C-alpha positions in Angstrom: -0.2 0.0 -0.3 1.7 3.2 -1.3 1.4 6.3 1.7 -0.8 9.7 0.8 2.6 11.2 0.3 4.2 8.5 -2.3 1.3 9.3 -4.0 1.4 13.4 -4.1 5.0 12.7 -5.1 3.9 10.7 -8.3 1.7 13.1 -9.2 3.7 16.0 -8.5 6.5 13.9 -10.7 3.7 13.3 -13.5 4.2 9.9 -13.1 0.3 9.8 -12.6 -2.4 11.9 -13.6 -4.8 13.8 -10.8 -7.7 11.3 -11.5 -5.3 8.8 -10.4 -3.9 10.2 -7.9 -7.8 10.6 -6.2 -8.4 6.7 -6.9 -5.3 5.8 -5.3 -5.4 7.8 -2.3 -9.6 7.0 -2.0 -8.5 3.0 -2.1 -5.5 3.9 0.3 -8.2 5.3 3.1 -11.0 2.7 3.3 -11.1 -0.8 3.0 -14.6 -2.1 2.0 -15.7 -5.6 2.9 -18.9 -6.7 2.7 -21.3 -5.0 5.0 -18.5 -2.8 6.7 -15.5 -0.3 6.2 -12.3 -0.4 7.8 -10.7 3.2 8.0 -6.8 2.5 7.5 -5.9 5.6 7.7 -7.5 7.0 11.0 -4.0 6.7 12.8 -2.2 9.2 10.6 -5.0 11.2 10.4 -6.2 11.0 14.1 -3.8 9.7 16.2 -6.1 7.0 16.8 -5.6 3.2 15.6 -8.7 1.4 13.4 -9.8 -1.3 16.5 -12.3 -3.7 15.1 -15.0 -3.5 17.7 -16.6 -7.3 17.5 -19.5 -6.9 19.6 -22.5 -7.0 17.3 -20.9 -8.4 14.3 -21.1 -12.2 13.2 -17.8 -14.8 13.6 -17.8 -14.5 9.7 -17.6 -10.7 9.6 -15.0 -10.4 12.1 -13.0 -13.4 10.7 -12.3 -11.2 7.3 -12.2 -7.7 8.9 -9.4 -9.2 11.1 -7.7 -10.8 8.2 -8.3 -8.4 5.7 -6.5 -5.7 7.9 -3.7 -8.0 9.5 -2.6 -8.7 5.8 -2.5 -4.4 5.1 -1.4 -3.6 8.7 0.9 -6.6 9.7 -1.6 -6.0 13.2 -5.1 -6.1 14.5 -6.8 -5.2 17.6 -10.3 -6.6 18.2 -12.5 -5.2 21.2 -15.2 -6.7 23.1 -14.4 -10.0 22.2 -17.2 -13.6 23.2 -15.7 -16.8 23.8 -16.4 -17.8 20.0 -15.0 -14.7 19.0 -11.3 -15.8 20.6 -11.6 -19.5 19.0 -11.4 -18.0 15.6 -8.7 -15.7 16.9 -6.7 -18.1 17.8 -5.2 -19.4 14.5 -3.0 -16.5 13.8 0.3 -17.3 15.7 1.2 -15.0 18.3 -2.2 -13.6 19.3 -2.4 -12.5 22.4 -5.9 -12.0 24.5 -6.4 -9.8 27.5 -9.4 -11.6 29.3 -10.4 -9.3 31.6 -10.6 -6.2 28.8 -12.4 -8.7 26.8 -9.8 -7.6 23.9 -7.2 -9.8 21.7 -4.5 -8.5 19.7 -3.7 -10.2 16.5 0.2 -9.7 15.5 2.7 -6.6 16.5 1.2 -3.9 17.4 4.2 -0.4 16.5 4.0 1.5 19.7 4.9 5.0 20.4 6.3 5.6 23.5 4.9 8.3 24.8 6.2 10.5 27.8 3.0 10.0 29.8 0.9 8.0 32.7 -2.4 7.2 32.7 -3.4 6.2 36.4 -6.9 3.7 36.7 -8.8 3.4 39.2 -11.4 1.5 40.1 -14.5 1.9 42.8 -14.9 -1.9 43.0 -14.3 -5.4 41.5 -17.3 -5.2 39.3 -16.3 -2.1 37.5 -12.5 -4.0 36.8 -13.5 -5.6 33.1 -14.5 -1.8 32.0 -11.8 -0.5 33.7 -8.9 -2.9 31.8 -10.7 -2.2 28.6 -9.1 1.4 29.2 -5.9 0.7 30.7 -5.0 -1.8 27.8 -6.2 0.7 25.3 -4.0 3.2 26.8 -0.9 0.6 26.5 -1.3 -0.2 23.3 -1.3 3.3 22.2 2.4 4.1 24.1 0.9 4.8 27.2 2.4 3.8 30.4 0.1 3.0 33.3 -0.7 2.7 37.0 -3.9 0.9 38.3 -5.5 0.8 41.6 -8.3 -1.2 41.7 -11.4 -1.7 44.6 -10.6 1.6 46.1 -14.2 2.4 46.8 -15.8 5.9 48.4 -17.9 3.7 51.4 -14.4 4.1 53.3 -12.8 7.2 51.7 -9.5 6.5 53.8 -9.0 3.4 51.0 -8.7 6.3 48.5 -5.3 7.9 49.8 -2.8 5.6 49.2 -3.5 4.8 46.2 -3.7 8.8 45.2 -0.2 9.1 47.0 1.2 6.5 45.1 0.5 8.3 41.4 0.9 11.7 42.7 3.6 13.5 40.7 3.5 10.5 38.7 0.2 10.2 36.9 -0.6 12.8 34.0 -4.4 11.7 33.5 -6.3 9.7 35.6 -9.6 7.9 34.3 -11.8 6.5 37.2 -14.1 3.9 36.7 -17.7 3.5 38.8 -20.9 2.4 38.7 -24.0 2.7 41.3 -23.8 6.4 42.2 -20.3 7.4 40.7 -19.0 8.9 43.4 -15.7 8.3 43.1 -15.0 10.3 39.9 -15.9 13.6 41.5 -13.9 12.7 44.7 -10.6 12.3 42.7 -11.0 15.4 40.2 -11.3 17.5 43.7 -8.0 16.0 44.9 -5.3 15.7 42.2 -4.2 18.3 40.2 -4.2 16.1 36.8 -7.3 15.7 34.2 -9.5 13.0 34.8 -12.0 11.2 33.2 -15.4 9.6 34.9 -16.0 6.0 33.3 -19.8 5.2 34.5 -20.2 1.2 34.8 -23.2 -0.3 34.5 -23.3 -1.9 37.7 -26.1 -0.8 40.7 -29.7 -1.9 40.5 -33.2 -0.4 41.1 -33.7 3.5 40.6 -31.9 4.6 37.6 -29.0 1.8 38.0 -27.7 0.0 35.3 -25.0 2.7 35.4 -27.4 5.7 35.0 -27.3 7.2 38.4 -23.6 6.8 37.7 -23.3 8.8 34.7 -25.9 11.2 35.5 -23.6 12.1 39.2 -20.3 12.4 37.0 -22.2 14.6 34.5 -23.3 16.9 37.3 -20.0 16.6 39.5 -19.3 20.2 40.4 -15.6 19.2 40.5 -13.6 19.6 37.0 -14.3 16.0 35.4 -14.8 14.6 32.5 -17.1 12.0 31.4 -17.8 9.2 29.0 -20.7 7.2 28.5 -22.1 4.1 30.3 -18.9 0.7 29.5 -17.5 3.0 27.6 -13.4 2.0 28.5 -12.2 2.0 24.8 -13.2 5.8 24.5 -11.8 6.5 27.8 -9.0 4.8 26.9 -8.5 6.3 23.5 -9.1 10.2 25.2 -6.8 9.5 27.9 -4.7 8.5 25.2 -4.8 11.6 23.3 -4.5 13.8 25.9 -0.9 11.9 26.7 -0.2 12.7 23.2 -0.4 15.9 23.9 1.6 16.4 27.1 4.0 13.8 25.9 4.9 15.9 22.9 5.0 19.4 25.1 7.6 17.3 27.5 9.8 16.4 25.2 9.8 19.9 23.4 11.2 20.9 27.0 
């Protein structure tokens, strides 16, 4: 696959016409498969690699998508994988699975080494799966990570040691919490770095399944960003983009 720069250089040298250049650029941007398209140039354009969401796709679509992306890029990352999806991915040599994150990697992902760290904190053990999705995404995008799970707010003293360990080391926090989601706002009021609230679909009764947690994070009086319920991937990508900017500034200094 030719890069966009290669195509433009060929056009400038008169080797191809404007129409041919346009066709090559378009073909290099999208990989069109039966039923869905894969954006191969997303990372060049946004800094975010094209990950394959397995949830909602048939096993055949997952298999064809992974085969096609690996052929073009040499690797593929698949999120929200089921046990059946893991079975079909095992045919790839070197396939690595992160069960708690429901995420699999096929091939070797080229990682930028960012000089920035994401701290991932959960209120309870029920929030770990979503938090792990966020953490692994951060690491795949080149961030360093620290984690502390099941710190809760029912006994706020449990939070002091994790925050003390992360102080001065963490550039952005992801706080995953279900039920009333109070932990994210508490952390945001205690640390001097951006906090991304990640509501989790735990809790029951009135406004259960993450709705109360999301409402709490959106209504927080502390400076807090919030993603959608169970959106571990989105939280990880957002934290990584912040780290890309922070790392770039550190390297300039």
